[in-house]
C-alpha positions as CSV (number, residue, x, y, z in Angstrom):
1,M,-60.8,92.3,154.0
2,T,-64.3,91.2,153.1
3,I,-64.1,90.2,148.8
4,C,-66.8,91.9,146.9
5,V,-68.4,89.6,144.8
6,V,-69.8,91.6,141.9
7,G,-71.2,91.3,138.9
8,H,-71.5,94.3,135.3
9,S,-73.7,97.0,135.6
10,S,-77.8,96.5,134.6
11,P,-77.0,93.0,136.6
12,D,-79.5,90.4,135.1
13,T,-80.2,87.1,136.8
14,D,-77.2,85.6,136.2
15,S,-74.8,88.6,137.9
16,V,-77.3,88.7,140.8
17,T,-77.0,84.7,141.3
18,S,-73.7,84.1,140.1
19,A,-72.6,86.8,143.0
20,I,-74.4,85.2,145.4
21,A,-73.5,81.6,144.5
22,Y,-69.6,82.4,144.0
23,A,-69.9,84.5,147.6
24,A,-71.3,80.9,149.0
25,L,-68.7,79.3,147.9
26,L,-66.3,81.5,148.8
27,K,-67.9,81.3,152.4
28,A,-67.6,77.5,152.6
29,Q,-64.1,77.3,151.2
30,G,-62.7,80.0,154.4
31,K,-63.0,83.0,152.8
32,D,-64.5,86.6,154.1
33,A,-66.9,86.9,151.6
34,K,-70.1,88.9,150.7
35,A,-72.3,89.1,147.8
36,C,-72.9,92.8,145.7
37,M,-74.6,94.0,142.9
38,Q,-73.9,97.6,141.0
39,C,-76.0,99.9,142.2
40,S,-79.4,100.0,140.2
41,P,-82.4,103.3,140.6
42,D,-85.2,100.1,140.9
43,G,-83.2,98.1,142.2
44,L,-82.9,93.9,141.0
45,N,-85.3,93.7,137.7
46,P,-88.5,92.1,137.1
47,E,-87.4,88.5,136.5
48,S,-84.6,88.5,139.2
49,K,-86.6,89.8,142.1
50,L,-89.2,87.2,140.8
51,V,-86.0,84.5,140.7
52,V,-84.6,85.8,144.2
53,E,-88.1,85.3,146.4
54,R,-89.0,82.5,144.4
55,F,-86.7,80.8,146.2
56,G,-85.7,82.8,149.0
57,L,-82.4,84.6,148.8
58,S,-81.1,87.3,150.3
59,M,-80.3,90.7,148.1
60,P,-77.0,91.5,147.4
61,E,-75.6,94.5,149.0
62,Q,-75.5,97.5,146.5
63,I,-71.9,98.8,145.5
64,S,-71.2,101.8,143.5
65,D,-67.9,102.9,144.3
66,A,-64.9,99.9,144.0
67,A,-62.2,102.2,144.4
68,G,-60.3,100.3,148.0
69,K,-62.1,97.1,147.7
70,Q,-61.4,93.6,147.2
71,L,-63.4,92.7,144.0
72,A,-64.7,89.5,142.8
73,L,-66.2,89.7,139.4
74,V,-68.6,87.4,138.1
75,D,-70.1,87.2,135.0
76,F,-68.0,90.2,132.8
77,S,-64.4,91.2,132.5
78,D,-64.5,94.5,130.8
79,L,-63.7,97.7,132.7
80,A,-66.8,99.9,131.5
81,Q,-69.3,97.2,132.8
82,G,-67.9,97.5,136.4
83,P,-68.7,100.0,139.1
84,A,-67.3,103.0,139.4
85,N,-63.3,103.3,140.0
86,L,-62.5,100.0,138.9
87,A,-59.3,100.1,137.9
88,Q,-58.3,101.4,141.7
89,A,-59.9,98.3,143.2
90,E,-57.8,94.9,143.9
91,V,-60.0,92.2,141.5
92,V,-59.1,88.5,143.2
93,A,-60.8,86.6,140.7
94,I,-63.0,86.3,137.5
95,V,-65.9,83.8,136.4
96,D,-67.7,84.2,133.8
97,H,-68.2,82.8,130.3
98,H,-68.0,85.6,128.0
99,K,-64.8,87.0,125.8
100,I,-62.2,88.5,127.8
101,G,-62.6,91.9,128.5
102,D,-59.7,94.4,129.3
103,V,-59.3,93.9,133.4
104,T,-55.9,93.7,134.2
105,T,-54.6,92.6,137.5
106,N,-51.0,93.2,139.3
107,N,-50.6,89.8,140.6
108,P,-51.8,86.5,139.4
109,I,-55.4,85.9,140.1
110,L,-58.0,82.5,139.8
111,F,-59.3,83.2,135.9
112,R,-61.9,80.8,135.1
113,A,-64.0,81.6,131.9
114,E,-65.7,78.9,129.4
115,P,-67.5,79.2,126.3
116,V,-70.6,78.3,128.0
117,G,-74.5,79.8,128.3
118,C,-74.3,80.4,131.7
119,T,-71.8,81.7,134.4
120,G,-74.1,79.5,136.6
121,T,-73.1,77.0,134.3
122,V,-69.3,77.5,135.6
123,L,-69.7,77.8,138.9
124,N,-71.1,74.5,139.7
125,K,-68.2,72.8,137.7
126,M,-66.6,75.1,140.8
127,F,-68.4,74.0,143.5
128,K,-68.2,70.1,142.5
129,D,-64.3,70.5,141.7
130,A,-64.4,72.3,145.0
131,G,-65.9,69.3,146.8
132,V,-68.9,71.7,148.3
133,A,-72.5,71.0,148.3
134,I,-74.2,73.5,146.9
135,P,-77.2,75.3,148.6
136,K,-80.7,74.5,148.2
137,N,-81.5,78.0,147.8
138,V,-78.2,79.0,145.5
139,A,-79.0,75.8,142.7
140,G,-81.5,77.8,142.7
141,G,-80.7,81.1,141.6
142,M,-78.1,79.2,139.8
143,L,-80.5,77.0,138.1
144,A,-83.1,79.3,137.0
145,A,-80.0,82.2,135.7
146,I,-79.1,79.0,133.1
147,L,-82.1,79.1,131.9
148,S,-82.5,82.2,131.3
149,D,-79.7,83.5,129.6
150,T,-79.8,80.1,127.5
151,V,-83.6,81.1,126.9
152,N,-84.6,77.7,128.2
153,F,-81.6,76.6,125.6
154,K,-82.7,77.7,122.4
155,S,-79.8,80.3,122.3
156,P,-76.8,79.4,119.9
157,T,-74.9,79.6,123.3
158,C,-76.3,76.8,125.4
159,T,-74.0,73.9,125.1
160,A,-74.3,70.6,126.8
161,D,-72.4,71.5,129.6
162,D,-75.3,74.2,130.6
163,K,-78.3,70.9,130.1
164,A,-76.0,69.1,132.6
165,A,-75.7,71.4,135.4
166,V,-79.8,72.4,134.8
167,A,-80.3,68.7,135.1
168,E,-78.5,68.6,138.2
169,L,-79.3,71.8,140.0
170,K,-82.8,71.2,139.2
171,G,-82.6,68.0,141.7
172,V,-80.7,70.4,144.2
173,A,-83.2,72.9,144.0
174,G,-86.5,70.8,144.0
175,V,-87.7,72.3,140.7
176,S,-89.9,69.3,138.5
177,D,-91.0,71.3,136.2
178,T,-88.2,74.0,134.4
179,D,-90.3,74.9,131.9
180,A,-93.1,76.4,134.3
181,L,-90.4,78.3,135.8
182,F,-88.7,80.1,132.5
183,M,-92.2,80.9,131.8
184,D,-93.1,82.6,135.1
185,M,-89.5,84.1,134.3
186,L,-89.9,84.8,131.0
187,K,-93.7,86.9,132.0
188,A,-91.8,88.9,134.6
189,K,-89.4,89.8,132.4
190,S,-91.4,90.7,129.2
191,A,-93.6,92.8,131.2
192,V,-93.5,96.3,130.4
193,A,-96.9,98.4,130.7
194,G,-96.2,101.4,132.6
195,V,-92.5,101.0,132.6
196,P,-90.4,104.1,131.4
197,P,-88.9,103.8,128.6
198,R,-85.4,104.2,130.0
199,D,-85.9,101.9,132.0
200,L,-86.7,99.3,129.9
201,L,-83.6,100.0,127.6
202,F,-81.9,99.8,130.9
203,R,-83.2,96.4,131.7
204,D,-80.3,93.9,130.5
205,F,-78.3,96.8,129.1
206,K,-74.3,96.6,128.3
207,D,-71.4,99.1,127.0
208,F,-68.9,97.8,124.9
209,D,-65.4,99.2,123.2
210,M,-65.4,99.1,120.1
211,K,-61.7,100.5,118.9
212,G,-62.2,103.7,120.5
213,S,-66.1,104.0,119.7
214,K,-68.6,103.5,122.7
215,V,-71.2,101.2,121.8
216,G,-74.0,100.6,124.1
217,V,-76.4,97.2,123.5
218,G,-79.7,96.3,125.3
219,Q,-81.7,93.4,124.8
220,L,-85.6,92.8,126.1
221,E,-86.5,89.3,125.7
222,L,-90.1,89.3,125.2
223,A,-93.5,86.7,124.3
224,T,-93.8,88.8,120.8
225,I,-92.3,91.9,119.6
226,D,-96.3,93.9,120.2
227,Q,-95.7,94.0,123.8
228,V,-93.6,97.0,122.5
229,A,-95.7,98.8,120.1
230,D,-97.1,101.4,122.2
231,V,-93.6,102.2,123.1
232,R,-91.5,101.6,120.1
233,A,-91.2,105.2,119.5
234,D,-90.4,106.8,123.3
235,L,-88.0,104.1,123.6
236,L,-86.8,105.7,120.3
237,K,-86.2,108.5,122.3
238,A,-85.1,107.1,125.6
239,M,-81.5,105.8,122.9
240,Q,-81.5,109.4,121.1
241,A,-81.2,110.7,124.6
242,V,-78.7,107.9,125.9
243,K,-76.7,108.0,122.6
244,E,-76.3,111.9,123.6
245,E,-74.4,111.1,126.4
246,G,-71.7,110.2,124.2
247,R,-72.1,106.8,122.7
248,H,-71.3,105.8,119.1
249,S,-73.9,103.9,118.7
250,V,-77.2,102.3,120.9
251,L,-78.5,99.4,119.8
252,L,-81.6,97.0,121.6
253,M,-82.4,94.0,120.6
254,L,-86.2,93.3,120.8
255,T,-86.0,89.1,120.5
256,D,-88.5,87.0,120.2
257,V,-88.5,84.3,122.3
258,V,-91.6,82.1,120.2
259,K,-90.6,83.3,116.6
260,E,-87.0,83.0,117.4
261,G,-85.3,86.3,115.8
262,T,-84.9,89.6,116.8
263,D,-85.9,93.4,115.6
264,L,-83.0,95.1,116.0
265,V,-83.3,98.9,116.9
266,V,-80.3,101.1,115.8
267,L,-79.3,104.3,116.4
268,S,-75.8,105.2,115.4
269,D,-73.4,107.7,113.8
270,D,-72.5,105.3,110.7
271,P,-75.8,103.2,110.2
272,A,-74.3,102.0,107.0
273,L,-71.3,100.2,109.6
274,I,-74.4,98.7,111.7
275,E,-75.7,97.3,108.5
276,K,-73.0,95.9,107.1
277,A,-72.3,94.1,111.1
278,F,-75.6,91.9,110.2
279,G,-76.0,92.1,106.6
280,G,-79.1,93.6,106.4
281,T,-80.8,97.1,105.7
282,L,-82.5,99.4,108.5
283,Q,-86.3,100.4,107.7
284,N,-87.8,103.0,110.2
285,N,-84.2,102.5,112.2
286,S,-84.6,98.3,112.1
287,M,-84.3,95.2,110.6
288,W,-85.3,92.0,111.4
289,I,-82.6,89.3,112.1
290,D,-84.2,85.7,112.3
291,G,-82.2,83.5,114.4
292,M,-80.7,85.7,116.6
293,M,-81.2,85.1,119.9
294,S,-77.9,86.0,121.5
295,R,-75.7,89.3,122.4
296,K,-72.7,87.8,123.3
297,K,-72.9,85.5,120.6
298,Q,-74.1,87.4,117.8
299,T,-74.1,90.5,118.2
300,I,-71.3,91.7,119.5
301,P,-68.6,89.4,117.3
302,N,-70.1,90.7,115.1
303,L,-70.0,94.3,115.6
304,Q,-66.4,93.9,116.9
305,K,-65.6,92.2,113.1
306,A,-67.2,95.6,111.9
307,F,-65.3,98.4,114.1
308,G,-62.2,96.5,113.2
309,C,-61.5,95.3,117.1
């Protein structure tokens, strides 16, 4: 049976390129594997589309139902972030850089998760451990993912391992100017003109189980918060509609990459709980949090503590 390598819902560049990279590694090791991504109405987000085209990568196959499939999960291990019927699939491997989620298996599997800034960094080590050369185009995708996830090394999630991986991968990929590559990705990622508000909210959105409460957290990385000034009211309406789908809270991180902080927009059944989580006060459904760049390291842990997870 073919192993479907798939990342989380609302796939970002790490999720997409890690699926491509791990499928390539598995195939080099003699296994039948293919890169997949969870179905999205608009396909790849603008940044991921740029990366795939820039490095000549093949689009992953879209899947929506995991039942009866063999899956290797990359960049997540939470059931809520997987395709439908994930519990009815056979998970054979997990490669990640987040907290360990609630996916369980009946048999021992390869599970490799490291506290680094990007799954691409973990996969770079796995290629070296296996003695397998990384194809040039795959290295380009992995490189781009690390730059994206670490916000060009500005994120608190960035480690020395991520910087070392970039130094190695840029040579393989033939990229001399990683700052220019990052700026091209940021321009694509932060483009909001003409994009429906719900699509902006789901451009990089994940659901989390907070002790029985469903909490959705989206993030838009922007060159300046002013980029969303004209659509802010519409974003709130989209957040309200998403909240009414059965979520306790919906948060949207409007992250200013230049100022290195986040305007956290919040709709919640318990706003005081969210205020407590971040030690701030909501005004017009938002609060500025200086230095907040990472959902993984600075947002979710605070929420888990506040919810008593």
